[in-house]
N, C-alpha and C positions, 0 to 999 in steps of 0.2 A: 723422094716423093713425100715422106712425112714432113720434111722441112718445108716443102712447098705448101702442104696443107696447113701446117702451123702458121706459115707466113700470111696466109689469107684467112685464117680463123675457122677453117672448115672442121678441124678436129674438135675444137671446143663446141662447135655447133652440133656435131654428131653426139658428143657426150651429153650435152644439155637436152638434145632431142630424146635420148634414151631415158634420162631421168624424168623428163616431162611425161613420157609415155607411161613409165612406172607409176608416177604420181597419179596420172589419170586412171590407171587400172585400180590403184588403191581406193581412190575416191569412188569409182564405179562399184567396187566390191562393197564399200561401206554403205553406199546408197541402196544397193540391191538388198543387203542384209537388213538395213533399217526398214525398207519397204516390206520385205518378207515378214519380219517380226511384227510390224504394224498390222499387216493384212491378216496374219494368222491369229494374232490376239483379238482383232476385231471379229474374225469369223468365230472363234471360240466363244467370245462374249455374246455374240448374236445367237449362237446355237444354245447357249445356256439360258438366255432370256426367253428364247422360243419355248424351251422345255418348261421353265418355271412359270410361264405366263398362265398356264392352266392349273397351277398348284395352289391349294388353299392352306396346306400344312407348312407352317413357318420353318419347322425343322428340316423338311425336305428342301426348301429353298436354300437354307444355310448350307446343307450338304452339297447341293449343286454348285453353289458359289465357291465352296472350298475346293471341289474337284476342278472347277474352272480355273482357279488360281494355280493349281498344281499343273494342269496341262499348259497354261500360258508360260509358266516358269520353265517347264521342260523344253518347250518350243524355243524360247529365248536362248537358253543355254546351248542347245544344239546348233542353232543358226549362228550364234556368236562364235562358237568353237570352229565351225567351218570357215567363217569369215576371217578369223585370226590366222588360221592355217594358210589360207590363200594369200593373205597379206604378207606373211613371212616368206612364202614362196616367191612372191614378186620382189621382195627385198633381197633375194638371193640367200636367205638363211636356210640351212639344211633342216628340213622339218622332221625327218626320220629320227635323228638322235633326240630331239626335243620330245617327240611322241613316246620314244622308248623311256626317257627319263620320267616323263609324266606318268607313264604306265607303272613304273616302279614306285613312284611317290604315291600314286593312287592305290596301289596294292598295299603299301605300308599303312596308309591312312585307313584303308578298308579293314585291315586287321585290327588296328587300334580302336576303330569306331564301329566295329561290326554290330554291336548291340544297338547303337543308334540307327544304323542303316536298316537293321532288322525291324526296329520300331516303325520307321517311316514306310517301309514296304508293307508291313502288316497293316498299318493304319490306312494306307492307300486302298488296299483290298477290302478292309472293313467298311470304308466309306463307299467304295464302288459297288459292293455287293449289298449294301444297306443292311448289314448284320445287326447294328446297334443304332438306335435313334434316341434323340433327346426325349426324356420322359419315360423311357422304357425302364422296367425293373429286370435286371439281369444278374446272373451269377457268372463271374469270370475270375480265373486265377485265384480260386478259393475266397473270393470276396463277392458280396451281393449287396445290391442297393439300387437306388434310383439314379439313372444316368443324367448328370447335369451338364456334361461337356464331352464332346468327341472331337479330337484333333488327330493330325497325322502321327503324333508321337505318343499320346496317352488318352485314357478314358477316365473321367472323374465320376466317382460314385458317392452317394450319400446314403448310409444305411438307416435303419429304423431309429436307432439311438442318436442320430445326428452326426455320426462320425464320417469324415470325408476320406475316401480311399482313392489314391492316384495309381492307376494300373498302367504300366508301359504296354504298348500294343504288342511288343515282341513276346510278352509273357502270355498272351491270350492264345490258347490252343483250342479251347472249346467255349462256346457261348451258349448259355442257357437263358433264353429270353422268355420271361413269364408274362409278357404283355403284348404279344403279337397276334392280332386277329381276334382271338377269344381266349378264354381261360377255363379251366375246370376246377371247381371248388369241391375238393374231395373231403368227405366227412366220414369218420369212423365213430359209430355209436355202440357203446357197450350196454348190454342188458343182462340181468341175472339169469342163471341157468334154469331157474324155476319158471321163467316167463315164457309165454307163447311168442315165438319169433314172428309168426304170421301177423299177430296182433300188433307187435311193435313196428313191423314194416308198414302196416296199414296206417298207424299213427304218423309215421314219418312221411308217408305219401300225403296225408291230410295237411300236415304242416307245410310241406312243399307246395301244395296247391294254394294254400292261403298266401304264401309269399309271392307266388306267381300273380295272384289277384291283387296284391298290395300295390297302391299307386306309386310308392317310392321304390320298393325293391323289385317290383315287376318289370321296371325298365332296365334293371341291371341283369335280370335272368333271361337267357335266350331260349331256354327249352325246359320242358317238364323235368321233375326230379327223376334221375336214373338210379334205380336201386339195384345194386349188384347182388345183394342177398347176404347170407352168412359168409363172412370172410375167413374167420378162424375161431377156434376155441381158445380163449386166453385163460390165464390162471384163475381168474375169478369172474369172468364174464364171457358172454357170447358176443363177438364183434360183428356188427352189421355195417356194411359199407355202401355208401351212396355218393352221388355227385350231381352238381349243377353245372350246366354250361352257361357261362356268364360273360359280361363285358370285360375287356382287359382291365386289370388292376382291381377288379371288384370281388375276386375270389375270397379274399380274407374278410371283407365286410359281410358278404353273403353267408359265409361259414359261421361267423360269430352270431349273426341274427338267427340263423337256423337253429343253432345249439341253444340259444336263449329261449326261443319259442318251443323247441322240443322238450326242454326241461319242464316247462309249465304243463305241456300236454301229457308228458309221462306222469307227472305228479297228479294231475287230474284223473288219470286212468288207473293209478295205483301201480304203474310199471316201475319196478325197482331198477335204479341206476346203481350198480354194485360198486363196492369198494373192496380192496384186498381183504380176504378172509384168512385166518390162521387157525389151523386145527392142531391142538396139542395132543400128542400121543405119548402115554406114560410107559408103554412097553408091556410085554407079556412074559411071564416066567416060563421055564422049560416044560413044566407040567401043564401049561395052558392057563394057569390062574393069573389074574391081573392084580397087581398090587393096588391098594387104595390110592386114589388121587388126592393129594393134600393141597388145600388152598388156604391161604392166610385170610383170616377174618378182618373186619375193620379195625379191631383192637390189636392186630398183629399176632393173635393166637392162631395156631394151626387147626384146621378143621378138615374132616374127611368129607369127600363128595362122592 
């Protein structure tokens, strides 16, 4: 029978028919994969544009674009892997051993590049949760400064002295953001023990009210001066604590201006801003008498006091 089919060419025809069907299946898989990738990327791009259309903040727009690229990349990888798997199956290639080998290779690569993978995962959630934004002042991984760049792998900071710090996202466990929503400008003021603390607090409130009425600093201060009162008894001073609720990143400017004005107000009222005092104790004999305290004169001679 086979000789008869070969003689009329039907065996070759059947073989070619199977190969043509396989080729058509492969083409169909590629077309479907290409279509799914295109549609998914277009949908993600349209969704991102719809979200950013009402945004005025440039940093939020950049963050949305970064997340959009990440989701498009993930979608392309997933669809491509599925398409390659289906094509190999059509070609008669055993997929299970390849997947097993790929799993072993992926595990080895994962162990070798686990810090890099950790950076990318951490960076993804930092962007997704909007923990850090461009222009924020943050403290992360024992470094603090102004955020100049946020990527999936690292955060770039510039501190007050101009030093640039590149912090890998995998090292970020705690984010201290000093510029989100509003800030508190905390000021500790020391006055001498002989001063009336109520009078000193009154002067502090007056200076705070003047700053609230100032055309420049009034825009930076969101609420009246909040005086906590006597915070502690220090070695040479009574510490009074207060704070201003201010615009983000203005806490340092407001604090400096408040201290400058308060120094002038204390000077005008005669309120002492103390410096460390040292009391010298010469000691007492067992019978209760105190030895004379000897002080050197200007000429170097010893004198009793």
